[in-house]
KEKE-3310 file (N, C-alpha, C; in steps of 0.2 Angstrom, whole numbers, plus 5000, padded with zeros to 4 digits):
npx = (5108:5101:5095:5079:5070:5063:5063:5052:5050:5048:5040:5039:5043:5042:5047:5051:5040:5024:5007:4998:4986:4970:4959:4964:4966:4954:4947:4947:4949:4956:4968:4973:4975:4985:4995:4997:5003:5015:5017:5024:5018:5003:4993:4978:4963:4957:4949:4935:4921:4908:4906:4896:4899:4902:4898:4903:4921:4935:4948:4959:4976:4983:4998:5008:5005:5005:4996:4986:4996:4995:4983:4967:4957:4940:4936:4931:4934:4933:4918:4912:4906:4913:4915:4915:4927:4937:4935:4939:4952:4958:4957:4965:4978:4979:4980:4992:5004:5017:5017:5016:5003:4994:4983:4974:4968:4955:4947:4936:4941:4942:4947:4942:4935:4947:4954:4946:4945:4958:4961:4952:4958:4970:4966:4964:4976:4984:4998:5001:4996:4991:4989:4978:4981:4980:4970:4964:4951:4933:4933:4941:4933:4925:4932:4942:4956:4966:4964:4968:4981:4987:4988:4999:4998:4986:4990:4999:4991:4981:4989:4995:4983:4981:4992:4991:4982:4986:4999:5003:5014:5013:5011:5011:5003:5007:5001:5004:5000:5005:5015:5028:5033:5040:5035:5022:5027:5037:5028:5020:5030:5033:5021:5022:5023:5029:5034:5034:5024:5024:5021:5004:4989:4989:4980:4969:4961:4956:4953:4943:4929:4930:4919:4907:4908:4909:4917:4930:4933:4915:4900:4884:4880:4891:4907:4922:4936:4950:4961:4977:4988:5000:5012:5017:5018:5029:5042:5038:5035:5048:5056:5050:5052:5066:5068:5063:5071:5083:5081:5085:5076:5067:5068:5064:5058:5055:5042:5041:5030:5022:5020:5027:5032:5041:5055:5066:5061:5058:5070:5076:5068:5072:5086:5085:5081:5069:5063:5054:5042:5027:5014:5002:4994:5001:4999:4985:4984:4991:4989:4991:5002:5013:5022:5032:5041:5045:5051:5061:5068:5074:5081:5091:5097:5103:5112:5120:5126:5133:5127:5121:5108:5092:5092:5105:5104:5096:5094:5107:5110:5105:5112:5115:5105:5100:5101:5100:5109:5121:5126:5139:5145:5143:5155:5165:5161:5154:5143:5143:5136:5138:5136:5134:5139:5138:5127:5116:5100:5096:5085:5084:5078:5085:5092:5081:5075:5085:5087:5075:5071:5082:5099:5104:5115:5118:5122:5117:5126:5131:5128:5130:5123:5122:5119:5130:5137:5142:5153:5159:5149:5139:5128:5125:5112:5104:5093:5094:5098:5087:5076:5081:5077:5085:5092:5107:5113:5116:5127:5130:5144:5155:5164:5176:5182:5191:5190:5181:5167:5153:5137:5134:5147:5153:5146:5150:5164:5165:5160:5146)
npy = (5061:5047:5031:5028:5018:5001:4984:4972:4956:4954:4964:4980:4997:5015:5019:5014:5015:5010:5011:5003:4990:4995:5008:5018:5014:5011:5015:5019:5032:5037:5029:5034:5047:5046:5041:5051:5060:5055:5042:5026:5013:5003:4994:4987:4989:4975:4963:4953:4943:4955:4963:4968:4982:4989:5003:5013:5013:5015:5018:5026:5027:5040:5048:5057:5069:5066:5062:5048:5037:5024:5014:5007:4996:4990:4987:4978:4969:4975:4983:4985:4980:4966:4967:4981:4985:4978:4984:4997:4995:4991:5002:5011:5005:5006:5020:5022:5015:5012:5011:5001:4991:4981:4968:4965:4950:4940:4925:4911:4895:4888:4880:4882:4895:4903:4901:4906:4920:4924:4923:4934:4945:4945:4949:4962:4968:4971:4971:4961:4950:4951:4940:4940:4935:4939:4947:4951:4951:4949:4944:4933:4926:4920:4911:4915:4926:4929:4917:4908:4912:4908:4895:4884:4874:4878:4890:4886:4878:4887:4897:4889:4887:4900:4902:4892:4897:4907:4917:4928:4937:4932:4938:4935:4940:4941:4936:4944:4938:4926:4913:4910:4918:4912:4900:4900:4908:4900:4890:4897:4899:4886:4884:4891:4905:4920:4931:4939:4949:4959:4967:4961:4968:4969:4959:4966:4975:4991:4999:5006:5017:5023:5028:5026:5013:5008:5000:5005:5007:5007:4999:5004:4997:4989:4981:4975:4964:4971:4976:4981:4995:5007:5019:5014:5000:4997:4992:4978:4974:4976:4967:4955:4955:4955:4942:4934:4938:4932:4919:4905:4896:4904:4911:4922:4938:4952:4962:4976:4981:4991:5004:5013:5029:5039:5043:5038:5027:5019:5016:5008:4997:4993:4990:4979:4970:4971:4973:4982:4994:4996:5008:5014:5019:5031:5039:5040:5048:5060:5062:5059:5067:5065:5058:5066:5069:5057:5052:5062:5062:5049:5049:5059:5053:5041:5048:5054:5044:5039:5029:5021:5016:5010:4996:4994:4996:4986:4973:4975:4976:4965:4955:4960:4958:4945:4929:4929:4921:4923:4935:4945:4941:4949:4950:4952:4962:4978:4992:5007:5020:5038:5053:5069:5082:5096:5097:5093:5095:5092:5084:5071:5060:5049:5044:5039:5030:5021:5016:5011:5003:4998:4995:5000:5009:5022:5037:5050:5064:5075:5092:5092:5094:5085:5068:5053:5040:5024:5016:5004:4996:4997:4990:4993:4995:5005:5012:5024:5033:5033:5038:5051:5068:5077:5078:5069:5071:5060:5048:5033:5023:5013:4999:4988:4973:4965:4951:4940:4933:4923:4917:4905:4901:4900:4890:4879:4879:4876:4864:4860)
npz = (4911:4921:4916:4918:4914:4915:4913:4917:4920:4907:4904:4898:4904:4907:4918:4935:4943:4948:4949:4962:4962:4966:4973:4966:4953:4947:4936:4918:4916:4927:4926:4914:4917:4927:4919:4910:4919:4922:4928:4927:4925:4929:4939:4936:4946:4954:4944:4942:4945:4947:4963:4977:4986:5002:5014:5026:5021:5024:5036:5046:5054:5063:5068:5079:5074:5060:5047:5041:5044:5044:5035:5034:5025:5020:5008:4993:4978:4961:4958:4946:4930:4921:4907:4905:4912:4904:4892:4894:4898:4886:4879:4886:4884:4870:4869:4877:4873:4877:4891:4906:4908:4918:4923:4937:4943:4950:4953:4954:4959:4946:4931:4918:4919:4922:4910:4900:4905:4904:4891:4887:4893:4887:4874:4876:4874:4885:4896:4905:4918:4935:4949:4961:4976:4989:4995:5011:5016:5015:5001:5004:5013:5004:4998:4990:4986:5000:5006:4996:4994:5006:5006:5000:4990:4984:4978:4969:4960:4955:4949:4939:4932:4926:4919:4909:4901:4893:4885:4892:4903:4920:4935:4952:4966:4983:4999:5015:5026:5032:5039:5034:5021:5010:5007:5000:4989:4983:4979:4970:4960:4956:4950:4938:4939:4932:4939:4955:4966:4981:4997:4999:5008:5026:5038:5049:5063:5064:5075:5089:5093:5109:5116:5109:5106:5093:5079:5068:5051:5051:5046:5047:5062:5064:5061:5052:5050:5041:5027:5030:5027:5020:5026:5038:5036:5029:5034:5035:5022:5016:5023:5018:5005:5004:5010:5000:4989:4993:4992:4984:4978:4973:4959:4952:4945:4957:4963:4973:4986:4998:5009:5002:4999:4996:4985:4992:4999:4988:4983:4994:4993:4980:4981:4990:4981:4973:4957:4952:4958:4967:4971:4982:4994:4997:4985:4985:4996:4993:4980:4962:4958:4965:4958:4951:4961:4965:4953:4949:4961:4961:4949:4952:4963:4957:4948:4957:4963:4953:4944:4930:4927:4933:4935:4939:4953:4958:4970:4975:4989:4995:5001:5013:5022:5032:5039:5057:5064:5057:5061:5068:5084:5100:5107:5098:5090:5092:5097:5105:5115:5114:5122:5117:5125:5122:5115:5122:5130:5142:5145:5150:5145:5139:5150:5158:5149:5148:5161:5164:5153:5147:5149:5161:5160:5160:5168:5179:5184:5198:5196:5182:5167:5155:5154:5157:5148:5153:5146:5146:5151:5142:5130:5117:5112:5106:5111:5119:5109:5101:5108:5111:5109:5101:5086:5082:5094:5103:5098:5090:5092:5083:5088:5084:5088:5083:5082:5071:5072:5072:5078:5072:5068:5080:5086:5078:5081:5094:5095:5094)
capx = (5103:5101:5090:5074:5066:5064:5060:5051:5047:5046:5035:5043:5040:5047:5051:5049:5034:5018:5001:4995:4979:4966:4954:4967:4966:4947:4944:4952:4950:4961:4974:4976:4977:4991:5001:4999:5007:5022:5018:5026:5013:4997:4989:4971:4959:4955:4943:4932:4913:4907:4904:4892:4903:4899:4899:4910:4926:4942:4950:4967:4979:4987:5003:5012:5003:5006:4990:4987:5002:4992:4977:4964:4951:4936:4933:4932:4937:4929:4911:4910:4905:4919:4916:4917:4934:4941:4935:4943:4959:4960:4957:4971:4983:4980:4983:4998:5007:5023:5017:5014:4996:4994:4977:4973:4962:4953:4942:4935:4946:4939:4951:4938:4935:4953:4956:4942:4947:4965:4960:4949:4963:4975:4963:4964:4983:4987:5005:5002:4991:4993:4984:4977:4981:4982:4965:4962:4944:4928:4934:4944:4927:4922:4936:4947:4961:4972:4963:4972:4988:4989:4989:5004:4995:4981:4993:5002:4986:4978:4994:4995:4977:4982:4998:4989:4977:4988:5006:5005:5017:5009:5013:5007:5003:5007:4999:5009:4997:5007:5021:5034:5031:5044:5032:5018:5031:5040:5023:5018:5035:5032:5015:5024:5023:5034:5036:5030:5023:5022:5016:4997:4988:4989:4974:4969:4955:4959:4951:4936:4928:4928:4913:4901:4910:4909:4923:4932:4927:4909:4894:4878:4883:4896:4913:4925:4943:4951:4968:4981:4993:5002:5019:5018:5019:5035:5047:5036:5037:5055:5058:5047:5055:5073:5067:5062:5077:5089:5079:5087:5071:5062:5072:5060:5058:5050:5039:5040:5024:5021:5023:5032:5030:5046:5060:5071:5058:5058:5077:5077:5065:5076:5092:5084:5079:5064:5064:5049:5038:5020:5012:4995:4992:5004:4995:4978:4984:4994:4988:4996:5007:5020:5027:5037:5046:5048:5056:5066:5073:5077:5086:5096:5101:5107:5117:5125:5130:5137:5124:5118:5101:5088:5095:5111:5102:5092:5098:5114:5111:5101:5116:5116:5100:5099:5100:5103:5115:5127:5129:5145:5143:5145:5162:5169:5160:5149:5143:5142:5133:5142:5132:5138:5136:5136:5120:5111:5096:5095:5079:5085:5075:5090:5093:5075:5074:5090:5086:5069:5069:5088:5104:5106:5122:5119:5122:5117:5131:5129:5131:5131:5117:5122:5120:5136:5137:5147:5154:5161:5143:5134:5128:5123:5105:5102:5087:5095:5098:5080:5072:5083:5074:5090:5096:5114:5116:5118:5130:5132:5150:5157:5170:5178:5187:5196:5188:5175:5164:5145:5134:5135:5154:5155:5143:5155:5170:5165:5158:5139)
capy = (5058:5040:5028:5025:5013:4995:4978:4968:4950:4955:4970:4987:5003:5020:5020:5008:5017:5008:5011:4997:4988:4998:5013:5023:5011:5008:5017:5021:5039:5037:5027:5038:5053:5045:5040:5058:5064:5052:5035:5021:5008:5003:4987:4988:4986:4968:4961:4947:4944:4961:4963:4974:4984:4992:5010:5016:5008:5016:5021:5028:5029:5046:5047:5062:5074:5063:5059:5042:5033:5017:5015:5001:4996:4984:4987:4972:4970:4980:4982:4987:4974:4964:4970:4988:4985:4976:4989:5003:4993:4991:5009:5014:5002:5009:5027:5022:5008:5011:5010:4995:4990:4975:4967:4961:4945:4936:4921:4905:4890:4884:4881:4885:4902:4906:4900:4911:4926:4925:4925:4940:4950:4945:4952:4969:4971:4972:4968:4955:4949:4950:4936:4943:4930:4942:4951:4947:4952:4948:4939:4927:4922:4917:4906:4918:4931:4927:4910:4905:4914:4905:4887:4884:4870:4882:4895:4883:4876:4893:4900:4885:4888:4906:4901:4888:4900:4913:4918:4934:4936:4931:4940:4932:4945:4937:4939:4944:4935:4919:4912:4910:4920:4908:4894:4902:4910:4894:4886:4900:4898:4879:4884:4894:4912:4924:4936:4939:4955:4959:4963:4964:4971:4965:4958:4970:4979:4997:5002:5007:5023:5020:5031:5023:5006:5007:5000:5010:5010:5003:4999:5004:4996:4983:4982:4969:4965:4973:4976:4987:4997:5014:5020:5009:4993:4997:4987:4971:4973:4976:4960:4949:4956:4952:4935:4930:4939:4928:4912:4902:4893:4909:4914:4926:4945:4954:4969:4978:4985:4992:5010:5017:5036:5044:5039:5034:5021:5015:5014:5003:4990:4991:4988:4973:4965:4972:4976:4988:4995:4999:5013:5015:5024:5038:5042:5041:5053:5066:5063:5057:5072:5063:5055:5070:5069:5050:5051:5066:5060:5043:5051:5063:5048:5037:5052:5055:5037:5037:5023:5023:5014:5007:4990:4995:4996:4980:4968:4976:4976:4960:4951:4963:4956:4938:4925:4932:4917:4925:4941:4945:4942:4956:4950:4953:4969:4981:4999:5010:5027:5044:5058:5075:5087:5102:5097:5090:5099:5090:5081:5065:5054:5044:5041:5036:5024:5016:5014:5007:4999:4996:4991:5004:5010:5029:5040:5057:5067:5081:5098:5091:5094:5079:5061:5050:5033:5020:5013:4997:4992:4999:4985:4996:4993:5010:5015:5031:5037:5033:5042:5058:5073:5081:5074:5070:5072:5054:5045:5026:5023:5006:4996:4982:4970:4961:4944:4939:4926:4923:4912:4899:4899:4898:4883:4875:4879:4873:4857:4859)
capz = (4916:4922:4913:4923:4911:4917:4910:4923:4918:4900:4903:4898:4908:4906:4925:4940:4948:4945:4954:4964:4961:4971:4971:4961:4946:4946:4929:4913:4917:4932:4924:4909:4920:4930:4914:4908:4924:4922:4931:4922:4924:4933:4940:4937:4951:4953:4940:4943:4945:4951:4969:4980:4991:5008:5015:5024:5019:5025:5042:5046:5061:5063:5073:5080:5069:5054:5044:5038:5045:5042:5032:5033:5020:5019:5001:4989:4971:4957:4957:4939:4925:4918:4900:4906:4914:4899:4886:4896:4898:4879:4877:4889:4881:4864:4870:4880:4871:4880:4898:4908:4910:4921:4925:4942:4942:4956:4950:4958:4957:4940:4926:4913:4921:4921:4903:4897:4907:4902:4884:4886:4895:4881:4868:4877:4873:4892:4896:4909:4924:4942:4952:4968:4981:4995:4999:5017:5019:5011:4996:5007:5015:4998:4995:4985:4990:5005:5007:4991:4995:5012:5005:4994:4985:4980:4975:4963:4956:4951:4945:4933:4928:4923:4914:4904:4897:4890:4885:4895:4909:4926:4942:4958:4972:4989:5005:5021:5032:5033:5044:5030:5014:5005:5005:4994:4984:4980:4976:4964:4955:4953:4946:4932:4939:4929:4944:4961:4969:4988:5000:4999:5014:5032:5041:5054:5065:5065:5081:5091:5097:5116:5118:5106:5105:5086:5076:5063:5049:5052:5042:5052:5069:5064:5057:5050:5049:5034:5025:5033:5022:5022:5028:5044:5034:5025:5036:5034:5015:5015:5026:5014:4998:5005:5011:4993:4985:4995:4992:4978:4975:4970:4954:4947:4947:4962:4963:4980:4988:5005:5012:4997:4998:4993:4981:4996:5000:4982:4983:4998:4990:4974:4984:4993:4976:4969:4950:4951:4964:4967:4976:4982:4999:4996:4979:4988:5001:4990:4973:4957:4957:4969:4953:4950:4967:4964:4947:4950:4966:4959:4944:4955:4967:4952:4945:4962:4964:4947:4941:4924:4926:4939:4936:4943:4960:4960:4973:4977:4996:4998:5005:5019:5026:5031:5046:5063:5066:5053:5063:5073:5091:5104:5110:5092:5087:5096:5096:5111:5115:5116:5122:5115:5130:5120:5111:5126:5132:5149:5146:5154:5142:5138:5157:5160:5145:5149:5167:5165:5147:5144:5153:5166:5159:5159:5175:5180:5188:5201:5193:5175:5163:5151:5157:5155:5147:5155:5139:5147:5152:5136:5125:5110:5110:5103:5114:5121:5103:5098:5112:5111:5104:5098:5081:5082:5101:5105:5093:5092:5089:5082:5091:5081:5093:5079:5081:5067:5074:5072:5082:5068:5068:5087:5087:5074:5084:5101:5094:5094)
cpx = (5103:5095:5085:5070:5068:5061:5059:5047:5044:5042:5039:5039:5045:5050:5048:5043:5028:5013:4999:4988:4975:4961:4957:4967:4959:4944:4949:4954:4956:4968:4978:4978:4984:4997:5002:5004:5014:5023:5020:5022:5008:4995:4982:4968:4956:4949:4941:4924:4912:4904:4899:4896:4899:4901:4898:4915:4933:4942:4957:4969:4984:4992:5008:5011:5003:4999:4991:4993:5001:4985:4974:4958:4947:4933:4935:4935:4932:4922:4908:4910:4912:4920:4918:4924:4938:4941:4939:4951:4962:4961:4964:4977:4984:4982:4990:5002:5013:5023:5014:5007:4995:4986:4977:4967:4961:4946:4941:4940:4943:4943:4948:4937:4941:4955:4952:4944:4954:4965:4957:4954:4968:4973:4963:4971:4986:4994:5006:4996:4994:4988:4984:4976:4982:4976:4963:4955:4939:4928:4937:4938:4924:4926:4941:4952:4966:4971:4967:4980:4991:4990:4993:5001:4990:4984:4996:4997:4983:4983:4995:4989:4978:4987:4996:4984:4979:4996:5008:5009:5012:5013:5009:5008:5002:5004:5004:5006:4998:5013:5027:5032:5035:5040:5027:5022:5034:5034:5020:5023:5034:5026:5016:5024:5030:5037:5031:5029:5021:5025:5009:4995:4988:4982:4974:4962:4958:4958:4944:4935:4926:4922:4907:4902:4910:4916:4924:4936:4921:4903:4888:4882:4888:4902:4916:4932:4944:4959:4971:4987:4996:5010:5021:5020:5026:5040:5045:5037:5044:5058:5056:5051:5062:5073:5067:5068:5083:5087:5081:5081:5065:5066:5068:5060:5053:5048:5038:5034:5024:5024:5027:5029:5035:5051:5065:5068:5058:5065:5079:5074:5070:5083:5091:5082:5073:5066:5060:5046:5031:5018:5005:4993:4994:5000:4988:4978:4986:4992:4993:5002:5014:5024:5033:5043:5049:5053:5062:5071:5077:5083:5092:5100:5105:5113:5122:5129:5134:5134:5120:5110:5098:5091:5101:5110:5100:5096:5104:5115:5107:5105:5117:5111:5099:5098:5103:5109:5121:5129:5134:5142:5146:5152:5167:5168:5154:5148:5141:5140:5138:5137:5136:5135:5134:5130:5115:5107:5094:5088:5079:5081:5079:5091:5087:5074:5079:5089:5080:5068:5076:5092:5107:5114:5123:5118:5121:5122:5129:5132:5132:5125:5117:5123:5127:5135:5143:5148:5156:5154:5138:5134:5126:5116:5102:5096:5088:5095:5091:5076:5074:5080:5078:5094:5104:5117:5119:5121:5132:5139:5152:5164:5171:5184:5191:5194:5181:5172:5156:5143:5135:5142:5156:5152:5148:5161:5170:5162:5150:5136)
cpy = (5050:5037:5025:5020:5006:4990:4973:4962:4950:4961:4977:4992:5008:5022:5015:5009:5015:5010:5004:4996:4991:5003:5018:5020:5008:5010:5019:5028:5040:5035:5031:5045:5052:5044:5047:5062:5061:5045:5030:5015:5008:4996:4989:4985:4979:4967:4954:4948:4950:4960:4969:4976:4987:4999:5011:5011:5009:5019:5022:5029:5035:5045:5053:5068:5072:5060:5053:5038:5026:5018:5008:5001:4990:4984:4981:4974:4974:4978:4984:4980:4973:4967:4977:4989:4984:4981:4995:5001:4993:4998:5012:5011:5005:5016:5027:5016:5007:5011:5003:4995:4982:4974:4962:4957:4942:4932:4915:4900:4885:4885:4884:4892:4905:4906:4906:4918:4928:4927:4932:4946:4951:4949:4960:4972:4972:4968:4962:4955:4949:4946:4938:4937:4933:4946:4948:4947:4951:4943:4932:4923:4918:4912:4908:4922:4927:4919:4906:4906:4910:4897:4886:4879:4874:4887:4892:4881:4882:4896:4896:4886:4894:4905:4897:4891:4906:4913:4924:4933:4936:4933:4938:4937:4941:4940:4939:4940:4927:4919:4913:4912:4916:4902:4895:4904:4905:4890:4890:4899:4891:4879:4888:4902:4915:4929:4936:4947:4955:4965:4966:4966:4966:4965:4962:4973:4985:5000:5003:5014:5021:5023:5028:5016:5004:5006:5005:5007:5005:5004:4998:5003:4991:4985:4975:4970:4967:4973:4982:4989:5004:5013:5015:5002:4992:4992:4979:4970:4972:4969:4955:4949:4953:4945:4931:4932:4935:4921:4909:4898:4898:4913:4918:4933:4947:4961:4971:4983:4986:4998:5014:5024:5041:5040:5035:5027:5016:5012:5008:4996:4988:4987:4981:4968:4966:4975:4982:4989:4998:5003:5014:5020:5031:5042:5044:5047:5060:5067:5060:5061:5070:5060:5059:5070:5062:5049:5055:5064:5054:5045:5054:5058:5044:5041:5053:5049:5035:5030:5025:5021:5011:5000:4989:4994:4989:4974:4969:4976:4970:4955:4953:4961:4948:4935:4928:4928:4919:4932:4940:4946:4948:4956:4951:4960:4972:4988:5001:5018:5032:5049:5065:5080:5093:5103:5095:5096:5098:5087:5075:5059:5048:5040:5036:5029:5019:5012:5009:5002:4997:4992:4995:5006:5018:5032:5047:5060:5073:5087:5098:5090:5087:5073:5059:5043:5030:5015:5005:4992:4993:4993:4987:4994:4998:5014:5022:5035:5038:5038:5050:5062:5077:5077:5075:5070:5066:5050:5038:5025:5015:5005:4989:4979:4965:4954:4944:4932:4927:4917:4905:4896:4897:4891:4878:4874:4875:4866:4855:4858)
cpz = (4916:4918:4918:4920:4914:4913:4915:4920:4911:4899:4904:4901:4908:4913:4929:4944:4945:4951:4955:4963:4967:4969:4966:4954:4944:4939:4924:4914:4922:4930:4919:4912:4923:4925:4911:4913:4925:4926:4925:4921:4930:4933:4941:4943:4950:4950:4942:4943:4950:4958:4971:4986:4997:5009:5023:5023:5022:5032:5042:5054:5059:5069:5073:5075:5062:5052:5040:5038:5043:5040:5032:5029:5021:5012:4997:4982:4967:4957:4951:4935:4922:4911:4900:4907:4908:4893:4888:4896:4891:4877:4880:4886:4874:4864:4873:4879:4875:4888:4900:4911:4912:4924:4931:4942:4949:4953:4955:4955:4952:4934:4919:4913:4919:4914:4899:4898:4904:4894:4883:4888:4889:4875:4869:4875:4879:4892:4900:4914:4930:4946:4959:4973:4988:4999:5005:5020:5014:5006:4999:5010:5010:4994:4990:4990:4994:5006:5002:4993:5002:5012:4999:4988:4980:4975:4968:4958:4952:4947:4938:4929:4923:4917:4908:4899:4893:4889:4888:4901:4915:4932:4947:4964:4978:4995:5011:5027:5032:5037:5040:5023:5008:5003:4999:4988:4980:4976:4969:4958:4952:4949:4939:4933:4936:4934:4950:4963:4977:4991:4999:5006:5020:5036:5048:5056:5067:5072:5083:5094:5104:5119:5115:5105:5098:5083:5070:5057:5051:5047:5047:5059:5070:5060:5055:5050:5042:5032:5027:5028:5024:5024:5034:5042:5030:5028:5035:5027:5013:5017:5021:5007:4999:5006:5004:4989:4987:4995:4985:4974:4973:4965:4949:4950:4953:4962:4970:4981:4995:5008:5008:4996:4995:4989:4985:4998:4994:4982:4988:4996:4984:4976:4987:4988:4972:4962:4948:4957:4963:4972:4976:4988:4998:4990:4981:4992:4997:4983:4968:4956:4960:4964:4952:4955:4966:4959:4947:4955:4965:4954:4947:4959:4962:4950:4951:4964:4958:4943:4935:4923:4933:4940:4940:4951:4962:4963:4976:4985:4999:5002:5012:5024:5026:5038:5052:5065:5062:5055:5068:5080:5095:5106:5104:5089:5091:5095:5104:5110:5117:5116:5122:5120:5128:5116:5116:5129:5140:5150:5150:5151:5141:5145:5159:5156:5146:5156:5168:5159:5144:5148:5158:5166:5158:5166:5174:5185:5191:5197:5185:5172:5159:5155:5154:5154:5150:5150:5140:5148:5146:5131:5118:5108:5106:5106:5116:5115:5100:5101:5112:5106:5100:5093:5082:5089:5104:5099:5095:5088:5089:5085:5088:5085:5089:5078:5077:5069:5075:5077:5079:5068:5075:5088:5084:5078:5091:5101:5094:5087)
residu = (MET:ALA:ASP:LEU:SER:VAL:ASN:PHE:ALA:GLY:ILE:SER:SER:PRO:ASN:PRO:PHE:TRP:LEU:ALA:SER:GLY:PRO:LEU:THR:ASN:THR:GLY:TYR:GLN:VAL:MET:LYS:ALA:PHE:ASP:MET:GLY:TRP:GLY:GLY:ALA:VAL:TRP:LYS:THR:VAL:GLY:GLU:PRO:VAL:ILE:ASN:VAL:SER:SER:ARG:LEU:ALA:ALA:ILE:ASP:TYR:GLY:GLY:ARG:ARG:MET:MET:GLY:LEU:ASN:ASN:ILE:GLU:LEU:ILE:SER:ASP:ARG:PRO:ILE:ASP:ASP:ASN:LEU:ARG:GLU:ILE:ALA:GLU:VAL:LYS:ARG:ARG:PHE:PRO:HIS:HIS:ALA:VAL:ILE:VAL:SER:LEU:MET:LEU:ALA:SER:ASP:PRO:THR:LEU:TRP:SER:ASP:MET:MET:ARG:ARG:VAL:GLU:ASP:THR:GLY:ALA:ASP:GLY:VAL:GLU:LEU:ASN:PHE:GLY:CYS:PRO:HIS:GLY:MET:SER:GLU:ARG:GLY:MET:GLY:SER:VAL:VAL:GLY:GLN:VAL:PRO:GLU:TYR:SER:GLN:GLN:ILE:THR:ALA:TYR:ALA:LYS:SER:GLY:SER:SER:LEU:PRO:VAL:ILE:VAL:LYS:LEU:THR:PRO:ASN:VAL:THR:ASP:VAL:ARG:MET:PRO:ALA:ARG:ALA:ALA:VAL:ALA:GLY:GLY:ALA:ASP:ALA:LEU:SER:LEU:ILE:ASN:THR:ILE:ASN:SER:VAL:MET:GLY:LEU:ASP:VAL:GLU:THR:TRP:LEU:PRO:ASP:PRO:HIS:VAL:ALA:ASP:ARG:GLY:SER:HIS:GLY:GLY:TYR:CYS:GLY:PRO:ALA:VAL:LYS:PRO:ILE:GLY:LEU:TYR:MET:VAL:SER:ALA:LEU:ALA:ASN:ASP:ARG:ARG:VAL:PRO:VAL:PRO:LEU:CYS:GLY:ILE:GLY:GLY:ILE:GLU:THR:TRP:ARG:ASP:ALA:VAL:GLU:TYR:LEU:LEU:LEU:GLY:ALA:GLY:ALA:VAL:GLN:VAL:CYS:THR:ALA:ALA:MET:HIS:TYR:GLY:PHE:ARG:ILE:ILE:ASP:ASP:LEU:THR:GLU:GLY:LEU:ASN:ASP:TYR:LEU:ASP:ARG:LYS:GLY:LEU:ALA:SER:VAL:GLN:ASP:LEU:VAL:GLY:LYS:ALA:LYS:HIS:ARG:VAL:GLY:ASP:TRP:ASN:ASP:LEU:ARG:LEU:SER:TYR:SER:TYR:LYS:THR:VAL:ALA:GLU:ILE:HIS:ALA:ASP:GLN:CYS:ILE:GLY:CYS:ASN:LEU:CYS:PHE:VAL:ALA:CYS:ASP:ASP:GLY:GLY:HIS:GLN:CYS:ILE:ASP:ARG:LEU:PRO:GLY:GLN:ARG:ALA:PRO:VAL:VAL:ARG:LYS:ASP:ASP:CYS:VAL:GLY:CYS:ASN:LEU:CYS:SER:LEU:VAL:CYS:PRO:VAL:PRO:GLY:CYS:ILE:GLU:MET:GLN:ASP:ILE:ASP:LEU:GLY:LEU:VAL:GLU:THR:TRP:ARG:GLN:ARG:GLN:SER:ARG:VAL:GLY:PHE)
# end
C-alpha cells in the first residue's frame, strides 16, 4: 500500500485530508469523532473574541437534481469562549498526538493581542495556526477577515505579528475575493508565513424568493452577502492553487481548499501543487464517513500509478497550467469534432448549439439521423460534445499540424 502520510510545513499527518475550519470543527467532540473515523487533521473553527451569530445562516443551490451544488453561509467565527476552545484543543491533541491540529485565528490588528494568543495556542500543544484572512462577511465589516486578505500590506503586517509571538508554523488562509491572488500571497510570505491555504469562501448573494422577495438565507426580513463554497467553486480553487504553485515568489507549501468531495478532486489539487487538502462542504453534506472513500480511493490511485507516496503527486502537473500566451495557436494544433452516427439519438442538440452558440460547422442531412461535422470549418470549441446527452457520441479528435508556435513565439518571430 502507498504511504498516505504527509509532512506539511513541518506538521505531520497520517493522510492529506484535513477538515477545514467551519461548523465541522466547532467542538472537541466533533474533531475527536472525525479523527476516530480516519481524518488526518482538522483546522479548528476560527477562534477570536466570541461573536453573537444570527439565525438562519445557510442557503444552497441545487442543480440537475444534485443537492448543495453550492453552499452559502452568513455564519461568523466561533461564538464560544476562547478558554473553552483552547481547553478542548489541548484535550484533542493529548488524545490524538499524531494527528494535525491547526487553530484558526482572527484578531484585531494589535501586536499585543497576537503575541498573547499565539502563546496561549502554543500552550495547548497544537501543531500550528491558520490565520483567517478570508472571511468575506460580518468580520470584514469589523476590520478583519477578507479586509486584511485584500490588502497585501495588512496581510504582511499581521502575519509578522503572529510569527513574532510563537515558533508554531503559521499558515495564511487567503481570500479569493481579489483581482490577483499572488499579491496577498507574496505579502504573507514576506511577513514570514510558513505555508498558505486557499481558497476561502467567495462573496455572494445566494438568491431571492421571487414571491416573497426575501433573500436566502434571511434573518427576519433581511439578508446579507455571505461566503460561497461547495463543488461549484472547485475550478476557482484549482486555478488559484496553480497560480501560486507556479509563482517563484511563493516558495512555501500550499493547502488546497474548495469543492473537494472525492479522491479525484483531491488528486487534482495535489497535482497542481497542494501538499494537503481541506474539506468542509462535502463532510457537512455526507458526514465524516466520506473519509473512507477519500483514503481508499487515493491509496488505490497511487498503487495503480505505481507511486509510493502522496508526495510523489504534489505539483507533478503544475507546469501544464499557465499563461494563455504559451498555448499553441490553432494553425499549429487543433481538435475537431467527430459524431459517431451509431450512437447518435437524433436529438440535434449539437446542431442547435453549434448554429446558435458556436461556429456553424454542423449540418443536418436529409434522411440521416446523425448530424455531420464539416471538419475543415470546425474550430474545436468543444460545445457540441458538452451538450450531447450521450457519453462518447461526440469525440474531439486531435490534429497536430507539425508547427509548434505560441502567440508569444509568433510575436517574437514577426518582430512585435
